[in-house]
C-alpha positions in Angstrom: -62.0 47.5 -24.5 -65.8 47.7 -24.0 -68.3 49.1 -21.6 -67.3 51.0 -18.5 -63.6 50.0 -18.9 -63.4 51.6 -22.3 -65.1 54.8 -21.0 -62.7 55.1 -18.1 -59.7 54.7 -20.5 -61.2 57.2 -23.0 -61.7 59.8 -20.2 -58.2 59.3 -18.9 -56.8 59.7 -22.4 -58.8 62.8 -23.0 -57.3 64.3 -19.8 -53.7 63.8 -21.0 -53.8 63.9 -24.8 -53.2 67.6 -25.1 -50.6 68.0 -22.3 -47.3 69.5 -23.4 -44.7 67.1 -25.0 -41.6 66.6 -22.9 -39.0 64.9 -25.1 -35.9 64.4 -22.9 -34.1 61.9 -25.1 -33.9 61.6 -28.9 -31.8 62.0 -31.9 -33.2 65.0 -33.9 -30.7 67.2 -35.5 -30.3 70.6 -33.8 -29.3 72.1 -37.1 -33.0 71.9 -38.1 -33.9 74.4 -35.4 -30.8 76.5 -35.8 -31.4 77.2 -39.5 -35.1 76.7 -39.5 -34.8 75.8 -43.2 -37.7 73.9 -44.9 -37.4 70.1 -44.8 -36.0 69.1 -48.2 -38.6 66.6 -49.5 -41.0 63.8 -48.3 -38.5 61.0 -48.7 -35.9 62.8 -46.5 -38.6 63.5 -44.0 -40.3 60.1 -43.7 -38.1 57.4 -45.2 -34.4 58.0 -45.3 -33.6 58.8 -41.6 -35.9 56.2 -40.2 -34.3 52.8 -39.5 -37.6 51.3 -38.5 -38.7 51.9 -42.1 -35.7 50.8 -44.1 -34.9 47.7 -42.0 -38.4 46.4 -42.7 -38.1 47.0 -46.4 -34.6 45.6 -46.5 -36.0 42.4 -44.8 -38.3 42.0 -47.8 -35.5 42.4 -50.4 -35.6 46.1 -51.1 -32.0 47.4 -51.7 -31.1 50.2 -49.4 -29.9 52.5 -52.2 -33.5 52.4 -53.6 -34.5 54.0 -50.2 -32.0 56.8 -50.5 -29.6 55.2 -48.0 -25.8 55.2 -48.4 -23.5 56.8 -51.0 -25.3 55.3 -54.0 -28.7 56.1 -52.4 -27.9 59.8 -52.4 -28.2 59.8 -56.2 -31.7 58.2 -56.1 -34.5 60.5 -56.9 -36.5 61.2 -53.7 -39.7 60.8 -55.6 -38.6 57.3 -56.5 -37.7 56.6 -52.9 -41.2 57.6 -51.8 -42.8 55.5 -54.6 -40.8 52.5 -53.4 -41.9 53.1 -49.8 -45.6 53.5 -50.8 -45.4 50.3 -53.0 -44.5 48.4 -49.9 -46.7 50.2 -47.4 -48.6 46.9 -46.7 -45.4 45.5 -45.1 -46.0 47.7 -42.1 -49.4 46.3 -41.2 -49.3 45.3 -37.5 -46.2 47.4 -36.7 -46.0 50.6 -34.6 -44.3 52.3 -37.7 -47.7 51.9 -39.5 -49.4 53.6 -36.5 -46.9 56.5 -36.3 -46.7 57.2 -40.0 -50.5 57.0 -40.5 -50.8 59.6 -37.6 -48.2 61.9 -39.3 -49.9 61.7 -42.7 -53.4 62.3 -41.2 -52.9 64.5 -38.3 -49.7 66.5 -39.0 -49.7 66.7 -42.8 -53.5 66.7 -43.4 -53.4 63.8 -46.0 -56.8 62.2 -46.3 -56.1 59.8 -49.2 -54.8 56.3 -48.3 -51.2 55.7 -49.1 -50.6 53.2 -51.9 -48.5 52.8 -55.0 -51.3 54.5 -57.0 -51.5 57.5 -54.7 -47.7 57.9 -54.1 -47.1 60.8 -56.5 -50.2 62.7 -55.4 -49.3 62.4 -51.8 -45.7 63.2 -52.5 -46.9 66.5 -54.1 -49.3 67.3 -51.3 -46.5 66.8 -48.7 -44.1 68.8 -50.8 -46.6 71.7 -50.9 -47.0 71.5 -47.1 -43.2 71.6 -46.5 -42.9 74.8 -48.6 -45.2 76.6 -46.2 -43.9 78.6 -43.2 -46.2 76.6 -40.9 -44.2 73.4 -41.7 -40.7 74.7 -40.9 -39.0 73.1 -38.0 -39.6 75.8 -35.4 -43.2 76.3 -36.4 -43.8 72.5 -36.1 -42.0 72.5 -32.7 -44.5 75.1 -31.5 -47.4 73.4 -33.2 -46.6 70.1 -31.6 -46.7 71.6 -28.1 -43.1 70.7 -27.4 -42.0 71.9 -24.0 -38.4 70.7 -24.4 -36.5 68.6 -26.9 -33.2 67.0 -26.0 -30.8 66.0 -28.8 -28.0 63.5 -28.4 -24.5 65.0 -29.0 -21.0 63.6 -29.1 -18.7 64.8 -26.3 -16.6 66.3 -29.1 -19.4 68.4 -30.5 -18.9 72.1 -30.4 -22.7 72.6 -30.0 -22.6 75.4 -32.5 -26.2 74.7 -33.6 -27.4 74.9 -30.0 -25.5 78.2 -29.6 -27.2 79.5 -32.7 -30.6 78.5 -31.3 -29.9 80.3 -28.0 -28.8 83.4 -29.9 -32.0 83.5 -31.9 -35.3 85.2 -30.9 -37.1 81.9 -31.0 -38.3 80.7 -27.6 -38.2 76.9 -28.3 -36.2 74.9 -25.7 -33.7 72.5 -27.5 -31.0 71.2 -25.3 -28.0 68.9 -25.8 -27.3 65.5 -24.2 -23.7 64.5 -23.4 -22.8 61.3 -25.2 -19.2 60.4 -24.4 -18.9 56.8 -25.7 -16.4 57.8 -28.3 -13.9 58.9 -25.7 -14.7 56.2 -23.1 -14.7 53.1 -25.2 -11.3 51.9 -26.1 -12.8 49.4 -28.6 -14.1 52.3 -30.7 -12.1 52.4 -33.9 -11.7 56.2 -33.5 -10.8 56.1 -29.8 -7.2 57.4 -30.2 -8.2 60.1 -32.7 -11.1 61.1 -30.4 -8.7 61.5 -27.5 -6.6 63.9 -29.6 -9.6 65.9 -30.5 -10.7 66.0 -26.8 -7.2 67.3 -25.8 -7.5 70.1 -28.4 -11.0 71.1 -27.4 -10.2 71.3 -23.7 -6.6 72.3 -23.7 -6.0 69.6 -21.1 -2.9 67.3 -21.1 -4.3 63.8 -21.9 -1.0 62.2 -21.3 -2.2 61.2 -17.8 -5.4 59.7 -16.6 -5.9 62.7 -14.3 -5.7 65.0 -17.3 -8.2 62.8 -19.1 -10.7 63.1 -16.2 -10.2 66.9 -16.1 -11.0 67.1 -19.9 -14.2 65.1 -19.4 -15.3 67.4 -16.5 -14.6 70.4 -18.7 -16.7 69.0 -21.5 -19.6 68.2 -19.1 -19.4 71.7 -17.7 -19.6 73.2 -21.2 -22.6 71.0 -22.0 -24.3 72.1 -18.8 -23.7 75.8 -19.8 -25.6 75.0 -23.0 -28.6 73.6 -21.1 -27.7 69.9 -20.9 -29.4 67.9 -18.1 -28.4 64.4 -18.9 -25.7 62.0 -20.2 -26.2 59.0 -22.4 -24.3 55.8 -22.7 -25.0 53.1 -25.3 -23.3 49.7 -24.4 -23.8 46.2 -25.7 -23.4 44.3 -22.4 -23.6 45.8 -18.9 -20.2 45.6 -17.1 -18.9 47.8 -14.3 -15.8 47.5 -12.2 -13.7 49.8 -10.1 -10.0 49.9 -11.0 -7.5 51.0 -8.3 -5.0 51.9 -11.0 -6.9 52.9 -14.1 -4.0 54.8 -15.6 -2.3 51.5 -16.6 -5.2 50.5 -18.9 -5.7 54.0 -20.1 -2.1 54.2 -21.3 -2.4 50.9 -23.1 -5.6 51.9 -24.9 -4.3 55.3 -25.7 -1.2 53.8 -27.4 -3.3 51.2 -29.2 -1.7 48.4 -27.3 -4.8 47.3 -25.3 -6.9 44.2 -25.8 -10.6 43.9 -26.2 -10.8 42.8 -22.6 -8.8 45.9 -21.6 -11.3 48.1 -23.4 -14.2 46.4 -21.7 -12.7 46.7 -18.2 -11.7 50.4 -18.8 -15.2 51.3 -20.0 -16.7 49.5 -17.0 -14.6 51.7 -14.8 -15.5 54.8 -16.7 -19.2 54.2 -16.2 -18.6 54.5 -12.5 -16.5 57.6 -13.0 -19.4 59.1 -15.1 -21.8 58.2 -12.3 -19.5 59.9 -9.7 -19.3 63.0 -12.0 -23.1 63.0 -12.1 -23.1 63.1 -8.3 -20.9 66.2 -8.6 -22.6 68.1 -11.4 -26.2 66.8 -11.2 -26.5 65.4 -14.7 -29.0 62.5 -15.0 -27.2 59.4 -16.4 -28.9 57.2 -19.0 -27.7 53.7 -19.8 -29.0 52.0 -23.0 -27.9 48.4 -23.0 -28.7 45.1 -24.8 -28.2 45.8 -28.5 -25.6 43.9 -30.5 -24.8 46.5 -33.1 -24.1 46.1 -36.8 -24.6 42.4 -37.0 -24.9 42.4 -40.8 -21.2 42.6 -41.8 -21.9 43.3 -45.5 -24.0 46.3 -44.6 -21.5 47.5 -42.2 -18.8 47.3 -44.9 -20.8 48.9 -47.6 -23.0 51.4 -45.7 -21.4 51.9 -42.3 -23.1 51.9 -38.9 -26.7 52.0 -37.9 -28.3 50.4 -40.9 -31.0 48.5 -39.1 -29.0 45.3 -38.3 -28.9 45.9 -34.5 -30.4 43.0 -32.6 -31.4 42.6 -28.9 -29.4 40.3 -26.7 -29.8 38.9 -23.2 -28.6 41.1 -20.3 -27.4 40.6 -16.7 -28.1 43.9 -15.0 -27.6 42.6 -11.4 -24.1 41.5 -11.8 -23.2 44.1 -14.4 -24.1 47.1 -12.3 -23.0 45.7 -8.9 -19.7 47.6 -8.8 -21.3 50.9 -9.8 -24.3 50.6 -7.4 -22.2 49.6 -4.4 -20.1 52.8 -5.0 -22.8 55.4 -5.7 -26.2 53.6 -5.7 -27.3 54.7 -2.2 -27.0 58.4 -3.1 -30.7 59.6 -3.4 -29.9 62.7 -5.5 -28.3 60.7 -8.2 -30.5 59.6 -11.1 -29.6 56.7 -13.4 -32.1 55.6 -16.0 -31.9 52.0 -17.3 -33.1 51.1 -20.8 -33.2 47.5 -22.0 -34.1 45.5 -25.1 -34.2 42.3 -23.0 -37.8 42.3 -21.7 -37.1 39.2 -19.6 -35.2 41.5 -17.2 -38.1 43.8 -16.5 -39.7 41.7 -13.8 -36.7 39.6 -12.9 -34.1 42.3 -12.5 -34.9 45.9 -13.3 -38.1 46.3 -11.3 -36.6 44.8 -8.1 -33.4 46.8 -8.6 -35.3 50.1 -9.1 -37.6 49.1 -6.2 -34.5 49.1 -3.9 -31.6 51.3 -5.1 -32.4 55.1 -4.6 -30.6 56.2 -7.7 -32.3 53.9 -10.2 -35.2 54.6 -12.5 -36.6 52.3 -15.3 -36.7 53.9 -18.7 -39.8 53.3 -20.9 -40.0 50.6 -23.6 -37.2 51.2 -26.1 -36.8 50.6 -29.8 -38.3 47.2 -30.7 -40.7 47.4 -27.8 -42.0 50.9 -28.2 -45.3 49.6 -29.4 -48.9 49.2 -28.0 -48.3 45.7 -26.7 -44.7 46.6 -25.6 -46.1 49.4 -23.5 -48.7 47.0 -22.0 -46.1 44.4 -21.2 -43.8 47.0 -19.6 -46.4 48.2 -17.1 -47.5 44.6 -16.3 -43.9 43.6 -15.5 -42.5 46.6 -13.6 -45.3 48.3 -11.7 -46.0 45.6 -9.1 -42.4 45.7 -7.9 -41.1 49.1 -8.7 -44.4 51.1 -8.5 -44.9 54.1 -10.7 -42.6 56.6 -9.0 -39.5 54.6 -9.9 -40.2 54.9 -13.6 -38.9 57.6 -15.9 -42.0 58.6 -17.8 -41.7 58.6 -21.6 -39.2 59.6 -24.2 -39.6 59.1 -28.0 -35.9 58.4 -28.8 -36.5 59.3 -32.4 -34.6 60.7 -35.4 -37.9 61.3 -37.2 -39.1 64.7 -36.0 -42.6 64.5 -37.4 -43.2 61.2 -35.5 -42.8 62.8 -32.1 -46.5 63.6 -31.5 -47.5 60.2 -32.8 -45.2 58.4 -30.5 -46.3 60.4 -27.4 -49.9 59.8 -28.4 -49.4 56.1 -28.6 -47.8 56.2 -25.1 -50.7 58.2 -23.7 -53.2 55.8 -25.0 -51.2 53.0 -23.4 -51.1 54.8 -20.1 -54.9 55.3 -20.2 -55.6 51.7 -21.0 -53.3 50.4 -18.3 -54.6 52.7 -15.6 -58.2 52.0 -16.6 -57.5 48.3 -16.1 -56.0 49.0 -12.7 -59.1 50.9 -11.7 -61.3 48.0 -12.9 -59.3 45.6 -10.8 -60.0 47.8 -7.8 -56.3 48.6 -7.2 -57.0 52.3 -6.9 -59.7 54.8 -7.8 -60.4 57.3 -10.6 -58.7 60.2 -8.8 -55.5 58.3 -8.3 -55.6 57.2 -11.9 -55.9 60.8 -13.1 -52.9 61.8 -11.0 -50.9 58.9 -12.3 -51.8 59.7 -15.9 -50.3 63.2 -15.6 -47.3 61.8 -13.8 -46.6 59.2 -16.5 -47.2 61.7 -19.3 -45.0 64.6 -18.3 -44.2 65.0 -14.6 -41.9 62.0 -14.2 -39.8 62.9 -17.2 -39.5 66.5 -15.9 -38.4 65.3 -12.5 -36.0 62.5 -13.5 -34.3 64.6 -16.2 -34.2 67.8 -14.1 -36.4 69.7 -16.6 -38.7 71.5 -14.2 -37.1 74.9 -15.0 
């Protein structure tokens, strides 16, 4: 970007770069902030938990155990893990991971030397020295990052003990849970029956009937709300909703392990509507992440378990998939349902027109593979003309890598500034509107949509 366009973008960016970070959806571990223990080592901090990192290295033939992943990987020296990562640092050229990690090394950890195989040990030692300092403990970094709020993602069966410990402490950081009930909604989950038994024990509800099952879910939602929760989250492969007049029949089949895959699909489609109706009752924002075929590498699933970087985007049909849900609750203006997709073809074709009509819908920011400079640009280009800005949900980082949070928000803020500068250059609106929209897209929409104003 050159000339006046670049100046407008830079001025817009400077106006939002230091705003508080609102992180309403992510996967950081609340135990970090409950114990406030030092992070163990650079490998555990930057490599082992980050599927963006190890999937790229695996694609180039690096065994996962050499990256500290899996049972065998736990025995790998973390210094060797970091050396392996540094030796293959060039593989990340052109990727957002390179941008994020470079930012973390430079801005957060104060590393001035370029990462390479030759510098790996020296940088490992520098990071280790930093992690031993009080200023680099989780709570201190939370404050240093300017985090206004950080939402974790928690199973419906979680006792939220770490969140309780945070609330009992004298630390003022706001870390809140998010209600993730998939394990007790999805009859295809291998642990579904065991999860129902655990839900029954937790809530002291009789799950022998469907009514008792709903009562248990309401009790868990109420408990999460007491602990500061403002949102639910649902991760599904394909979007499907339908209203069942007699859901107890399918519930009993799935509960006794007699249901089919189709039964599980139909029941979960019904339960998404039940979850939306409960959100009308209790005010929780509903998030739906759809379009990822999980665990496609069967060997990795067998040897390492779930979430090993083999999740691949697939095509979505949002219009037909959400028809039953929207025609039951979609006209309720106080309900908030945020849609996240990995199928970019649906942004302009489906999601923008849907969010531009249904009062309850908001479009989530670019997710996962598309959380990148060009992904952000494509997102704005495809959704704004039809949905406008006020039907978007702002930004969330959706990360397990705590130190990457400022880097991800900085990348988004630069994308916002570039997009708005181009809109100004096209004459669509003026500088003052662009400045207001920049703040809206940086913090205010996320606060509003997730109910985080207080």
